[in-house]
C-alpha positions as CSV (number, residue, x, y, z in Angstrom):
1,X,0.2,-0.1,0.3
2,X,3.1,2.9,0.5
3,X,4.8,1.8,-2.1
4,X,1.9,2.3,-4.4
5,X,1.3,5.6,-2.5
6,X,4.9,6.5,-3.6
7,X,5.1,5.5,-7.2
8,X,1.7,7.4,-7.7
9,X,3.7,10.4,-6.2
10,X,7.1,10.6,-8.3
11,X,4.7,9.8,-11.3
12,X,2.3,13.1,-10.4
13,X,6.2,14.9,-9.8
14,X,7.8,14.0,-13.1
15,X,4.5,15.7,-14.7
16,X,4.8,18.9,-12.6
17,X,8.2,19.1,-12.9
18,X,8.4,19.4,-16.6
19,X,5.3,21.6,-16.8
20,X,7.0,24.0,-14.7
21,X,10.3,24.0,-16.5
22,X,8.3,25.3,-19.5
23,X,6.1,27.6,-17.5
24,X,9.6,29.3,-16.5
25,X,10.6,28.7,-20.1
26,X,8.0,30.8,-21.5
27,X,8.0,33.3,-18.6
28,X,11.3,34.6,-19.0
29,X,10.5,34.1,-23.3
30,X,8.0,36.8,-22.6
31,X,9.9,38.6,-20.2
32,X,12.8,38.9,-23.0
33,X,10.8,39.6,-25.2
34,X,9.3,42.8,-23.8
35,X,12.4,44.0,-22.7
36,X,13.7,43.8,-26.1
37,X,10.3,45.4,-27.6
38,X,11.0,48.0,-24.7
39,X,14.7,48.9,-25.7
40,X,13.7,49.2,-29.5
41,X,10.6,51.2,-28.9
42,X,12.6,53.0,-26.4
43,X,15.8,53.5,-29.0
44,X,12.8,54.0,-31.8
45,X,11.6,57.3,-29.8
46,X,15.4,58.6,-29.0
47,X,15.8,58.3,-33.3
48,X,12.2,60.3,-33.7
49,X,13.8,62.6,-31.6
50,X,17.1,63.2,-32.8
51,X,15.7,63.3,-37.0
52,X,12.6,65.9,-35.4
53,X,15.6,68.1,-34.2
54,X,16.4,68.3,-37.3
55,X,13.9,68.6,-39.7
56,X,13.2,71.7,-36.9
57,X,16.8,73.1,-37.3
58,X,16.7,73.0,-34.1
59,X,20.3,72.1,-33.5
60,X,20.8,72.7,-30.4
61,X,18.9,69.8,-28.9
62,X,19.9,67.7,-31.7
63,X,23.7,68.1,-29.8
64,X,21.6,66.7,-26.6
65,X,20.7,63.6,-28.2
66,X,24.2,62.6,-28.8
67,X,26.7,60.3,-26.9
68,X,29.6,62.3,-25.1
69,X,31.7,59.1,-26.4
70,X,30.7,60.2,-30.0
71,X,31.5,63.7,-29.8
72,X,34.4,63.4,-27.6
73,X,36.1,60.8,-30.5
74,X,34.6,63.5,-33.1
75,X,36.9,66.1,-31.1
76,X,33.5,68.5,-30.5
77,X,31.1,70.2,-27.0
78,X,27.8,69.9,-27.7
79,X,27.5,73.8,-28.1
80,X,30.8,73.2,-30.9
81,X,28.7,70.4,-32.7
82,X,25.2,73.1,-32.7
83,X,27.4,75.8,-34.5
84,X,28.6,73.3,-37.0
85,X,25.1,71.9,-38.2
86,X,24.0,76.1,-38.5
87,X,27.1,77.2,-39.8
88,X,26.4,75.0,-42.5
89,X,22.7,74.8,-42.7
90,X,22.3,78.7,-42.7
91,X,25.6,79.0,-45.4
92,X,23.8,77.2,-48.0
93,X,20.4,78.1,-47.1
94,X,18.6,75.3,-46.2
95,X,15.3,75.2,-45.8
96,X,11.9,72.6,-45.9
97,X,13.6,69.7,-44.9
98,X,11.8,66.7,-44.4
99,X,12.3,63.6,-43.0
100,X,11.0,60.1,-44.6
101,X,11.5,56.3,-43.9
102,X,12.7,56.7,-40.6
103,X,13.9,52.9,-39.6
104,X,15.4,51.0,-36.3
105,X,16.5,47.5,-36.2
106,X,18.2,46.0,-33.8
107,X,22.6,45.4,-34.6
108,X,23.8,42.1,-36.1
109,X,26.4,42.4,-33.3
110,X,26.5,44.1,-30.1
111,X,23.7,45.7,-27.9
112,X,22.8,48.9,-30.1
113,X,20.7,49.6,-32.7
114,X,21.4,51.2,-36.4
115,X,18.8,53.6,-37.6
116,X,18.0,55.1,-41.3
117,X,16.3,57.5,-42.5
118,X,15.5,59.7,-46.0
119,X,15.8,64.4,-46.3
120,X,14.9,65.8,-48.7
121,X,15.8,70.1,-48.3
122,X,16.0,73.2,-50.5
123,X,18.7,75.2,-50.9
124,X,19.8,78.8,-52.5
125,X,20.3,77.1,-55.5
126,X,17.3,74.7,-55.1
127,X,15.8,71.3,-54.1
128,X,18.8,69.4,-52.8
129,X,18.3,65.2,-54.3
130,X,17.0,62.7,-51.4
131,X,19.8,61.8,-49.0
132,X,19.8,58.5,-47.2
133,X,21.0,58.7,-44.0
134,X,22.7,55.5,-41.5
135,X,23.5,55.8,-37.8
136,X,23.6,53.7,-34.4
137,X,22.3,54.8,-31.2
138,X,23.8,53.5,-27.8
139,X,22.9,53.4,-24.6
140,X,24.1,55.9,-22.4
141,X,23.1,56.5,-18.5
142,X,19.7,54.2,-19.5
143,X,19.2,56.7,-22.1
144,X,19.2,55.9,-26.0
145,X,21.7,58.2,-27.8
146,X,23.0,58.4,-31.1
147,X,27.0,57.8,-31.5
148,X,27.5,60.9,-34.0
149,X,29.2,60.8,-36.9
150,X,30.1,63.8,-39.5
151,X,28.3,61.2,-41.8
152,X,25.2,62.4,-40.7
153,X,25.2,66.3,-41.7
154,X,25.8,64.9,-45.0
155,X,26.2,60.9,-46.1
156,X,29.5,61.9,-47.9
157,X,31.0,63.8,-45.1
158,X,33.8,62.6,-43.0
159,X,36.2,63.8,-40.1
160,X,37.8,66.7,-40.4
161,X,35.2,67.2,-44.1
162,X,34.4,71.0,-44.6
163,X,31.9,72.7,-46.9
164,X,32.6,75.0,-49.5
165,X,29.4,77.1,-51.3
166,X,30.8,79.0,-55.0
167,X,28.2,81.6,-55.8
168,X,27.3,82.7,-58.7
169,X,24.3,85.6,-58.9
170,X,22.2,86.0,-61.1
171,X,21.8,89.7,-62.7
172,X,18.6,91.5,-61.9
173,X,16.8,92.4,-64.7
174,X,15.8,96.1,-65.8
175,X,12.7,98.2,-65.6
176,X,11.9,99.7,-69.1
177,X,9.0,102.3,-70.6
178,X,6.5,101.8,-73.5
179,X,9.5,102.7,-76.1
180,X,12.5,100.5,-74.2
181,X,14.0,103.6,-72.5
182,X,15.3,102.2,-69.5
183,X,13.7,103.5,-65.3
184,X,15.8,100.8,-63.1
185,X,18.8,99.0,-64.3
186,X,21.9,96.9,-63.0
187,X,25.1,99.0,-63.6
188,X,29.0,99.1,-62.1
189,X,29.4,101.4,-59.6
190,X,32.1,102.2,-56.9
191,X,32.3,101.6,-53.3
192,X,34.1,103.3,-51.4
193,X,36.1,101.4,-48.5
194,X,38.7,102.2,-45.4
195,X,41.9,100.0,-44.6
196,X,41.7,99.8,-41.2
197,X,45.8,99.7,-40.8
198,X,46.0,102.7,-42.4
199,X,44.3,104.6,-40.6
200,X,46.8,105.2,-37.8
201,X,46.3,104.2,-34.0
202,X,44.6,106.9,-31.0
203,X,44.4,110.4,-32.0
204,X,45.5,110.0,-35.6
205,X,43.2,107.2,-36.2
206,X,40.7,109.7,-35.0
207,X,41.9,112.4,-36.8
208,X,41.3,110.6,-40.3
209,X,37.8,109.1,-39.3
210,X,37.2,113.2,-38.7
211,X,38.2,114.1,-42.0
212,X,36.5,110.9,-44.1
213,X,33.4,111.9,-42.4
214,X,33.4,115.2,-43.3
215,X,35.2,114.7,-47.0
216,X,32.7,111.9,-47.8
217,X,29.2,112.9,-45.5
218,X,29.5,110.0,-43.9
219,X,28.8,110.2,-39.7
220,X,31.9,109.4,-37.2
221,X,29.3,107.1,-35.8
222,X,28.8,104.8,-38.7
223,X,32.4,104.4,-39.6
224,X,33.1,103.5,-35.9
225,X,30.3,101.0,-36.1
226,X,31.5,99.2,-39.3
227,X,35.3,98.7,-38.2
228,X,33.9,97.2,-34.7
229,X,32.2,93.9,-36.7
230,X,33.8,90.5,-36.0
231,X,35.5,90.4,-39.0
232,X,37.7,93.3,-40.0
233,X,40.8,93.2,-39.7
234,X,43.6,95.4,-40.1
235,X,44.0,94.7,-44.4
236,X,40.5,94.1,-44.6
237,X,38.3,96.8,-47.0
238,X,35.8,97.6,-45.0
239,X,32.9,99.3,-47.0
240,X,31.2,102.6,-46.1
241,X,29.6,104.7,-49.0
242,X,27.8,103.0,-52.6
243,X,28.6,105.8,-55.6
244,X,28.4,106.1,-59.0
245,X,31.5,108.1,-59.5
246,X,34.8,108.0,-57.6
247,X,35.0,111.3,-55.2
248,X,38.3,112.8,-55.2
249,X,40.7,111.5,-51.8
250,X,41.9,114.7,-50.7
251,X,45.2,114.4,-49.9
252,X,45.0,114.8,-46.3
253,X,42.9,111.7,-45.8
254,X,44.8,108.3,-45.1
255,X,43.1,104.5,-45.9
256,X,40.5,105.5,-47.7
257,X,40.3,103.4,-51.4
258,X,36.8,102.0,-53.4
259,X,36.2,99.1,-55.3
260,X,34.4,97.9,-57.9
261,X,30.7,97.0,-57.5
262,X,27.3,96.6,-59.1
263,X,24.7,98.8,-57.9
264,X,21.3,99.4,-58.6
265,X,20.4,102.4,-60.4
266,X,17.2,105.1,-61.9
267,X,18.2,107.8,-64.3
268,X,14.3,108.9,-63.9
269,X,15.5,109.1,-60.2
270,X,12.5,111.1,-57.8
271,X,10.0,111.0,-61.2
272,X,9.2,107.9,-60.5
273,X,10.4,106.6,-57.2
274,X,7.1,106.2,-55.9
275,X,6.3,103.5,-59.2
276,X,9.9,102.0,-59.6
277,X,10.4,101.6,-55.9
278,X,14.0,100.8,-55.2
279,X,15.8,97.5,-53.8
280,X,17.8,96.2,-50.1
281,X,19.2,93.6,-48.9
282,X,17.6,91.0,-47.5
283,X,16.6,90.6,-43.8
284,X,15.3,88.4,-41.0
285,X,11.3,89.5,-41.7
286,X,11.7,89.6,-45.9
287,X,13.6,85.3,-45.1
288,X,10.7,84.7,-42.6
289,X,8.0,85.6,-45.3
290,X,10.6,83.6,-48.2
291,X,13.0,81.1,-46.9
292,X,14.3,80.9,-50.6
293,X,16.1,84.3,-49.9
294,X,19.5,84.5,-48.8
295,X,20.8,86.9,-45.5
296,X,21.7,90.4,-47.4
297,X,20.7,88.9,-50.6
298,X,19.7,92.0,-53.3
299,X,15.8,92.0,-53.8
300,X,12.9,94.3,-54.4
301,X,11.7,96.3,-51.6
302,X,8.9,98.7,-52.7
303,X,7.0,100.1,-55.9
304,X,7.4,98.0,-58.7
305,X,11.0,96.3,-57.5
306,X,8.5,94.5,-55.3
307,X,5.8,94.0,-56.8
308,X,8.2,92.5,-60.1
309,X,10.8,90.9,-57.5
310,X,10.6,87.3,-58.5
311,X,10.8,88.4,-62.6
312,X,13.4,90.9,-61.7
313,X,15.7,88.9,-59.6
314,X,16.2,85.5,-61.5
315,X,17.6,82.3,-59.5
316,X,21.8,82.9,-58.5
317,X,24.1,79.9,-59.3
318,X,26.5,77.9,-58.1
319,X,27.4,74.6,-55.9
320,X,27.5,73.0,-52.7
321,X,30.8,71.3,-51.9
322,X,32.5,68.8,-49.5
323,X,35.8,69.2,-49.2
324,X,37.6,66.1,-48.0
325,X,40.2,66.5,-45.4
326,X,42.1,64.2,-46.1
327,X,42.2,64.1,-49.9
328,X,41.7,68.1,-50.6
329,X,39.1,66.3,-53.1
330,X,35.8,68.5,-53.8
331,X,32.8,66.5,-54.5
332,X,29.7,68.1,-55.4
333,X,27.1,67.7,-53.2
334,X,24.6,69.9,-55.1
335,X,24.8,72.8,-58.9
336,X,22.5,74.7,-60.3
337,X,23.4,77.2,-63.3
338,X,22.5,80.9,-62.7
339,X,18.9,82.5,-65.0
340,X,19.4,86.3,-64.7
341,X,16.5,88.0,-64.3
342,X,13.8,89.2,-66.8
343,X,13.6,92.6,-68.1
344,X,9.9,94.6,-67.2
345,X,8.6,96.3,-69.9
346,X,6.0,98.9,-68.9
347,X,3.1,101.1,-70.3
348,X,4.4,104.1,-68.7
349,X,5.8,106.5,-71.2
350,X,8.8,107.7,-69.1
351,X,9.3,111.8,-70.9
352,X,6.0,112.5,-69.9
353,X,6.6,110.7,-66.6
354,X,8.9,113.6,-66.3
355,X,7.1,116.2,-68.1
356,X,4.0,115.6,-65.3
357,X,6.6,115.9,-62.5
358,X,8.1,118.8,-63.7
359,X,4.8,120.1,-64.4
360,X,3.7,119.9,-60.1
361,X,7.0,121.7,-59.2
362,X,7.3,119.7,-55.6
363,X,4.0,120.4,-54.7
364,X,2.0,117.9,-52.4
365,X,-0.1,115.9,-55.4
366,X,-0.1,113.5,-58.2
367,X,-0.6,112.9,-61.7
368,X,-2.0,109.6,-63.6
369,X,-2.5,109.1,-67.3
370,X,-3.9,106.6,-69.3
371,X,-5.1,106.3,-72.7
372,X,-8.8,105.9,-72.8
373,X,-9.0,103.1,-75.2
374,X,-6.7,100.9,-74.5
375,X,-6.2,101.4,-71.1
376,X,-3.1,101.9,-70.8
377,X,-1.3,103.4,-67.8
378,X,1.1,106.4,-69.5
379,X,2.0,108.2,-66.3
380,X,1.7,107.9,-62.3
381,X,3.6,110.6,-60.4
382,X,3.6,111.6,-57.0
383,X,4.8,115.1,-55.2
384,X,6.9,115.5,-53.3
385,X,9.3,112.8,-54.2
386,X,12.6,111.3,-52.9
387,X,16.1,110.7,-54.2
388,X,15.4,107.0,-54.5
389,X,19.4,106.2,-55.6
390,X,20.2,107.5,-52.5
391,X,17.7,104.8,-50.9
392,X,19.4,101.9,-53.3
393,X,22.9,102.9,-52.3
394,X,23.8,104.6,-48.3
395,X,21.6,106.6,-47.7
396,X,22.2,108.0,-43.7
397,X,20.2,107.8,-40.4
398,X,20.0,110.9,-40.9
399,X,19.0,111.6,-44.4
400,X,16.6,109.0,-43.8
401,X,15.1,110.4,-40.5
402,X,14.7,114.2,-42.9
403,X,12.9,112.2,-45.0
404,X,10.6,110.3,-42.4
405,X,10.0,113.5,-40.3
406,X,8.7,115.5,-43.4
407,X,4.8,116.8,-43.0
408,X,4.8,116.6,-46.5
409,X,5.2,112.7,-46.3
410,X,7.8,112.6,-49.7
411,X,7.2,108.3,-49.3
412,X,3.5,108.3,-49.8
413,X,2.4,107.3,-53.1
414,X,-0.3,110.0,-53.5
415,X,-1.9,108.3,-56.7
416,X,-2.3,105.9,-54.5
417,X,-4.2,107.3,-52.3
418,X,-8.2,107.4,-51.6
419,X,-9.5,110.9,-51.4
420,X,-13.2,112.5,-51.3
421,X,-14.2,113.4,-54.9
422,X,-16.2,116.8,-53.4
423,X,-17.5,119.0,-55.8
424,X,-15.3,117.8,-58.3
425,X,-18.2,115.3,-58.4
426,X,-20.6,117.4,-59.8
427,X,-19.9,118.0,-63.4
428,X,-20.6,114.2,-63.3
429,X,-24.0,114.3,-61.9
430,X,-25.1,116.8,-63.9
431,X,-23.8,114.7,-66.8
432,X,-25.9,112.1,-65.8
433,X,-29.0,114.3,-65.5
434,X,-28.8,115.7,-68.9
435,X,-28.3,112.8,-70.2
436,X,-31.3,110.6,-69.1
437,X,-33.7,114.2,-69.1
438,X,-34.4,115.1,-65.4
439,X,-32.7,118.1,-65.5
440,X,-32.0,120.9,-68.6
441,X,-29.6,123.4,-69.3
442,X,-31.7,126.4,-68.7
443,X,-33.7,124.6,-65.8
444,X,-33.3,126.6,-62.2
445,X,-33.4,125.1,-58.7
446,X,-34.0,126.9,-55.9
447,X,-32.4,124.7,-52.6
448,X,-33.5,126.0,-49.3
449,X,-31.3,125.4,-46.7
450,X,-27.3,123.5,-46.7
451,X,-28.8,119.6,-47.5
452,X,-31.3,118.1,-49.4
453,X,-32.5,114.4,-49.7
454,X,-35.2,113.7,-51.6
455,X,-37.7,111.9,-48.4
456,X,-37.8,110.5,-45.2
């Protein structure tokens, strides 16, 4: 009896032990699977965070997603890495970055994960071909981060490589009247500037700056501000003013010289200032409205220069190159031929524009002349006007202030302003009355009071 019970017990035990083993193995399998899935999920989040910051060009946060070991291996701090990205992407005018096909999977060897993604973007040369990236994610301080390498800036880059930009600026198109007479053109001019090392030092430098200010009508404050810029060295040419013709340099003035420069010129100047408008350098607000623009690029600011800016400006050409550190070989990342701006032809008659301007003799007023048969605008004049060549090629703060604070509002295009017609409209009302028979030339109407209305 006892022996039989003992055998039965061991039989049960033999069944229970394999079952327990299966349960333990299964539990371990699911635990391991869940752990691996959790790690892969965290690795994917790290890759998504890194690429998201790249897409937004938030390179300070991107640098936070990088392992300290990879930064050290590439001789970068987080700040230096962010600055490198900033310099490169701003230098090529990168915008509209788009990340796609992000994939994360376990490495065949080691404990890390490999990730890949595609990037499309636009630069100042237009749309860049699709780029495919690959990288490694490692665990650091219980967090997945990117093992950064230069190929995560551009896939072809290696340690020590640099980016080189060659620009071939487009020539801005002309604005001409109905007979082909030029109202706005790009022509050869001169940039007046100084070589800092030739100004001397101390009191001698101060005296030279004062003489330059007086000789060329440039404020001393502007000269000093130009000299304070970070890129200025003793041998650098520091531009101060643009002018069509060179003004003689007085013998007692040191450090002044000229360089050739393309500049925008308006032959009819004040007579067509409001109509043509003027050009200037693109600022932060301009770039915000149109990310395709580069800092300091010449664009239309007002008038027809602004309205037809895209046609007039054309498309800059050039190339973006990766310069390999070890070989010095330049690899082309992007290349584009320049497209010069187009000529914009108007219905305006320049000689009629000038005559109308002269007739107003600077008084507050406007002239609009149309061809009633075709609807062509022949002249659009507003007075008082302003020196549009000065606006384009170097107006001083004092000169601009004089214009902006002038009570006669020289910047206002009066032909585009609204006026109450007043008594001038009575001739039209009378003409309609005569044509419809409501009134006749010999009919007398007596009106009592200061106002009239037909009924309640």
